[in-house]
C-alpha positions as CSV (number, residue, x, y, z in Angstrom):
1,X,32.8,-128.1,99.0
2,X,33.2,-125.6,101.8
3,X,32.3,-128.3,104.4
4,X,34.9,-130.6,103.0
5,X,37.6,-127.9,103.1
6,X,36.8,-127.0,106.7
7,X,36.6,-130.7,107.8
8,X,40.0,-131.4,106.1
9,X,41.6,-128.4,107.8
10,X,40.2,-129.6,111.1
11,X,41.8,-133.0,110.7
12,X,45.1,-131.5,109.8
13,X,44.9,-129.1,112.7
14,X,44.0,-131.9,115.1
15,X,47.1,-133.9,114.0
16,X,49.3,-130.8,114.2
17,X,48.0,-129.9,117.6
18,X,48.7,-133.4,118.9
19,X,52.2,-133.6,117.5
20,X,53.3,-129.9,117.9
21,X,51.0,-128.2,120.4
22,X,52.7,-124.9,120.6
23,X,53.1,-124.5,116.8
24,X,49.5,-125.4,116.2
25,X,48.2,-122.1,117.6
26,X,49.3,-120.0,114.6
27,X,47.5,-122.1,112.0
28,X,44.5,-122.3,114.3
29,X,44.2,-118.5,114.5
30,X,44.8,-118.2,110.7
31,X,42.1,-120.7,109.9
32,X,39.7,-119.1,112.3
33,X,40.4,-115.7,110.9
34,X,39.9,-117.0,107.3
35,X,36.7,-118.8,108.2
36,X,35.3,-115.7,110.0
37,X,36.1,-113.1,107.4
38,X,32.7,-113.6,105.6
39,X,30.9,-113.0,108.9
40,X,31.8,-109.3,108.8
41,X,30.1,-109.0,105.5
42,X,27.0,-111.1,106.3
43,X,26.6,-109.4,109.7
44,X,25.7,-106.2,107.9
45,X,22.5,-107.7,106.4
46,X,19.5,-106.2,108.1
47,X,17.8,-107.9,111.1
48,X,17.7,-111.7,111.6
49,X,19.0,-112.2,108.0
50,X,22.4,-111.1,109.1
51,X,22.4,-113.6,112.0
52,X,21.2,-116.4,109.7
53,X,23.7,-115.7,107.0
54,X,26.7,-115.6,109.4
55,X,25.8,-118.8,111.3
56,X,27.7,-121.3,109.0
57,X,30.8,-119.2,109.3
58,X,30.6,-119.1,113.1
59,X,30.1,-122.8,113.2
60,X,33.2,-123.4,111.1
61,X,35.2,-121.2,113.5
62,X,34.0,-123.2,116.4
63,X,34.9,-126.5,114.7
64,X,38.4,-125.2,114.0
65,X,38.9,-124.1,117.6
66,X,37.5,-127.3,119.0
67,X,39.8,-129.5,116.9
68,X,42.9,-127.6,117.9
69,X,42.0,-127.6,121.5
70,X,41.1,-131.3,121.6
71,X,44.4,-132.2,119.9
72,X,46.3,-130.3,122.6
73,X,44.2,-131.8,125.3
74,X,44.9,-135.3,124.0
75,X,48.6,-134.6,123.9
76,X,48.4,-133.5,127.5
77,X,46.8,-136.8,128.6
78,X,49.6,-138.8,127.1
79,X,51.8,-140.6,129.7
80,X,55.1,-139.5,128.2
């Protein structure tokens, strides 16, 4: 379920970043902040367990950032 939510948000962010590049930075930061909130809690687990538990949330943050930046990059390559 979480994967579908993150994937859907990435698609919406990609379209928003392509159409309105400057206005897409706020939702990107908000989504990244929401996806990274559990990382603070899971990072407190001892040893390697904390790293392993936080990895899915870091991956979702990377996906959100990548979709926003690729949308803005695609907009920059348009001829008009």
